[in-house]
MIBA-255825 format. One record per residue (C-alpha): residue in one letter; x, z, y. Coordinates in steps of 0.25 Angstrom, whole numbers, plus 5000, padded with zeros to 4 digits. Each point is the difference from the previous one (the first is absolute). Layout:
% residues N
ATOM, code, X, Z, Y
ATOM, A, X, Z, Y
...
//
This chain:
% residues 70
ATOM, code, X, Z, Y
ATOM, M, 5541, 4202, 5220
ATOM, A, 4998, 5010, 5011
ATOM, D, 4992, 4990, 5007
ATOM, D, 4992, 4996, 4989
ATOM, L, 4996, 5015, 4997
ATOM, L, 4996, 5002, 5014
ATOM, G, 4991, 4988, 5000
ATOM, L, 4994, 5005, 4987
ATOM, Q, 4997, 5013, 5006
ATOM, H, 4994, 4994, 5012
ATOM, S, 4991, 4991, 4991
ATOM, Y, 4996, 5012, 4992
ATOM, A, 4996, 5008, 5012
ATOM, D, 4992, 4988, 5005
ATOM, L, 4993, 4998, 4987
ATOM, N, 4997, 5015, 5000
ATOM, R, 4994, 5000, 5013
ATOM, E, 4992, 4988, 4997
ATOM, Y, 4995, 5007, 4987
ATOM, E, 4996, 5012, 5008
ATOM, K, 4992, 4991, 5011
ATOM, K, 4993, 4993, 4988
ATOM, T, 4997, 5014, 4993
ATOM, E, 4995, 5005, 5014
ATOM, A, 4991, 4988, 5002
ATOM, Y, 4995, 5000, 4986
ATOM, E, 4996, 5015, 5001
ATOM, G, 4993, 4997, 5013
ATOM, L, 4993, 4989, 4993
ATOM, I, 4995, 5010, 4989
ATOM, K, 4996, 5010, 5010
ATOM, K, 4992, 4990, 5007
ATOM, Q, 4993, 4995, 4988
ATOM, R, 4997, 5014, 4995
ATOM, A, 4994, 5003, 5014
ATOM, E, 4991, 4988, 4999
ATOM, R, 4996, 5003, 4986
ATOM, N, 4996, 5014, 5005
ATOM, Y, 4992, 4995, 5012
ATOM, T, 4993, 4989, 4991
ATOM, H, 4996, 5011, 4990
ATOM, R, 4995, 5010, 5011
ATOM, I, 4992, 4988, 5006
ATOM, K, 4994, 4997, 4986
ATOM, Q, 4996, 5014, 4998
ATOM, D, 4994, 5001, 5014
ATOM, L, 4992, 4987, 4998
ATOM, S, 4995, 5005, 4986
ATOM, T, 4996, 5013, 5006
ATOM, A, 4992, 4993, 5011
ATOM, N, 4994, 4991, 4990
ATOM, K, 4995, 5011, 4992
ATOM, E, 4994, 5007, 5013
ATOM, L, 4993, 4987, 5004
ATOM, T, 4994, 4998, 4986
ATOM, M, 4995, 5014, 5001
ATOM, R, 4994, 4998, 5013
ATOM, V, 4993, 4987, 4996
ATOM, Q, 4995, 5007, 4988
ATOM, E, 4994, 5012, 5009
ATOM, R, 4994, 4989, 5009
ATOM, N, 4994, 4993, 4989
ATOM, T, 4994, 5013, 4994
ATOM, A, 4995, 5004, 5014
ATOM, L, 4993, 4986, 5002
ATOM, L, 4994, 5001, 4986
ATOM, A, 4994, 5014, 5004
ATOM, E, 4994, 4994, 5012
ATOM, R, 4993, 4989, 4993
ATOM, Q, 4993, 5010, 4991
//
């Protein structure tokens, strides 16, 4: 009976360690996904800003071209 109890204690400790490893791996995955999502969001914001800037430059160039023609 004592051997069975000792075996169960070891099994419990093994399961607990396994759970902790899986929890750490899951938390790492969540952090990585969050970082990727934040990076993607920043890139989208930068692209949107660049697009607005280019649109403004094109409008200014077109205005200048129209002014030269007149």
